[in-house]
C-alpha positions as a Markdown table, in Angstrom:
| # | Residue | x | y | z |
|---|---|---|---|---|
| 1 | Met | -52.1 | -123.8 | -22.8 |
| 2 | Ala | -48.7 | -122.5 | -21.7 |
| 3 | Thr | -46.7 | -123.5 | -18.7 |
| 4 | Ala | -44.4 | -121.0 | -17.0 |
| 5 | Ser | -42.0 | -120.6 | -14.1 |
| 6 | Ile | -42.2 | -117.4 | -12.0 |
| 7 | Thr | -39.6 | -116.2 | -9.5 |
| 8 | Val | -40.3 | -113.0 | -7.6 |
| 9 | Gly | -37.9 | -111.2 | -5.3 |
| 10 | Ala | -38.6 | -108.1 | -3.3 |
| 11 | Asn | -35.7 | -106.0 | -2.1 |
| 12 | Thr | -36.7 | -105.2 | 1.5 |
| 13 | Gly | -33.6 | -106.3 | 3.4 |
| 14 | Gly | -35.5 | -109.2 | 4.8 |
| 15 | Gly | -36.9 | -112.5 | 3.7 |
| 16 | Val | -39.3 | -112.9 | 0.8 |
| 17 | Arg | -41.7 | -115.5 | 2.2 |
| 18 | Glu | -44.5 | -112.9 | 2.7 |
| 19 | Tyr | -44.1 | -111.8 | -0.9 |
| 20 | Val | -44.2 | -115.3 | -2.2 |
| 21 | Ala | -47.4 | -115.9 | -0.1 |
| 22 | Ala | -48.9 | -112.7 | -1.6 |
| 23 | Ala | -48.0 | -113.9 | -5.1 |
| 24 | Leu | -49.8 | -117.2 | -4.4 |
| 25 | Asp | -52.8 | -115.2 | -3.2 |
| 26 | Val | -52.9 | -113.4 | -6.6 |
| 27 | Leu | -52.7 | -116.7 | -8.5 |
| 28 | Asp | -55.5 | -118.1 | -6.3 |
| 29 | Gln | -57.7 | -115.0 | -6.9 |
| 30 | Met | -57.1 | -115.3 | -10.7 |
| 31 | Gly | -57.9 | -119.0 | -10.7 |
| 32 | Ile | -54.5 | -120.0 | -12.1 |
| 33 | His | -53.2 | -123.5 | -11.4 |
| 34 | Tyr | -49.8 | -123.5 | -9.8 |
| 35 | Glu | -47.2 | -125.7 | -8.1 |
| 36 | Leu | -44.9 | -124.1 | -5.5 |
| 37 | Thr | -41.3 | -125.3 | -5.5 |
| 38 | Ala | -38.4 | -124.2 | -3.3 |
| 39 | Met | -37.0 | -121.9 | -6.0 |
| 40 | Ala | -40.0 | -120.8 | -8.1 |
| 41 | Thr | -43.7 | -121.2 | -8.7 |
| 42 | Asn | -44.8 | -123.1 | -11.8 |
| 43 | Val | -48.1 | -122.1 | -13.4 |
| 44 | Glu | -50.3 | -123.2 | -16.3 |
| 45 | Ser | -52.6 | -120.8 | -18.2 |
| 46 | Asp | -52.6 | -118.9 | -21.5 |
| 47 | Val | -49.7 | -116.5 | -22.1 |
| 48 | Gln | -51.7 | -113.3 | -21.6 |
| 49 | Thr | -53.1 | -114.5 | -18.2 |
| 50 | Ile | -49.6 | -115.4 | -17.0 |
| 51 | Cys | -48.3 | -112.0 | -18.0 |
| 52 | Asp | -51.3 | -110.3 | -16.3 |
| 53 | Ala | -50.7 | -112.4 | -13.2 |
| 54 | Leu | -47.0 | -111.3 | -13.0 |
| 55 | Ala | -48.1 | -107.6 | -13.3 |
| 56 | Ala | -50.6 | -108.1 | -10.5 |
| 57 | Ile | -47.9 | -109.8 | -8.4 |
| 58 | His | -45.6 | -106.9 | -8.8 |
| 59 | Lys | -48.4 | -104.5 | -7.8 |
| 60 | Arg | -49.3 | -106.5 | -4.7 |
| 61 | Cys | -45.6 | -106.6 | -3.6 |
| 62 | His | -45.4 | -102.8 | -4.0 |
| 63 | Glu | -48.6 | -102.4 | -2.0 |
| 64 | Leu | -47.0 | -104.5 | 0.8 |
| 65 | Gly | -44.2 | -102.0 | 1.0 |
| 66 | Ala | -41.5 | -103.4 | -1.3 |
| 67 | Pro | -39.7 | -100.5 | -3.0 |
| 68 | Arg | -38.2 | -102.7 | -5.6 |
| 69 | Val | -39.6 | -105.9 | -7.1 |
| 70 | Glu | -37.7 | -108.2 | -9.4 |
| 71 | Ser | -39.0 | -111.2 | -11.3 |
| 72 | Leu | -37.9 | -113.9 | -13.7 |
| 73 | Leu | -40.5 | -115.3 | -16.0 |
| 74 | Lys | -39.9 | -118.3 | -18.3 |
| 75 | Ile | -42.8 | -119.4 | -20.5 |
| 76 | Asp | -43.1 | -122.6 | -22.6 |
| 77 | Asp | -46.0 | -122.0 | -25.1 |
| 78 | Arg | -46.7 | -124.9 | -27.4 |
| 79 | Ile | -49.6 | -124.9 | -29.9 |
| 80 | Asp | -48.8 | -128.3 | -31.4 |
| 81 | Val | -49.8 | -130.4 | -28.3 |
| 82 | Val | -51.7 | -129.9 | -25.1 |
| 83 | Gln | -49.3 | -129.8 | -22.2 |
| 84 | Thr | -49.7 | -129.3 | -18.5 |
| 85 | Leu | -47.2 | -129.2 | -15.6 |
| 86 | Glu | -48.2 | -132.8 | -14.9 |
| 87 | Ser | -47.7 | -134.0 | -18.4 |
| 88 | Lys | -44.3 | -132.5 | -18.6 |
| 89 | Leu | -43.2 | -134.3 | -15.5 |
| 90 | Ser | -44.7 | -137.6 | -16.6 |
| 91 | His | -42.8 | -137.4 | -19.9 |
| 92 | Val | -39.5 | -137.1 | -18.1 |
| 93 | Ile | -40.3 | -139.9 | -15.7 |
| 94 | Glu | -41.2 | -142.2 | -18.7 |
| 95 | Ala | -37.9 | -141.2 | -20.4 |
| 96 | Arg | -36.0 | -142.3 | -17.3 |
| 97 | Lys | -37.6 | -145.8 | -17.5 |
| 98 | Thr | -36.5 | -146.3 | -21.1 |
| 99 | Pro | -33.0 | -147.8 | -21.4 |
């Protein structure tokens, strides 16, 4: 399973909250687990599904009237261990406890 961070911006001259909400709707419809943060949305799925989701998010933003949609996608795809968003966080928390 891969984890990824997705940031989407729509050049509309206004805020982006309605486009972020639309992106979350796409993720919900695709059954993708995500965690919303103040600067990005973190997801976990396979690489192809993540890429398909980003394409669907772009399409949805255009359908909502955004003439230009920009995105940033960062994927961490490991095949040697199973990792999730939760496991990545817990590893960092454990590392901070170790002197």
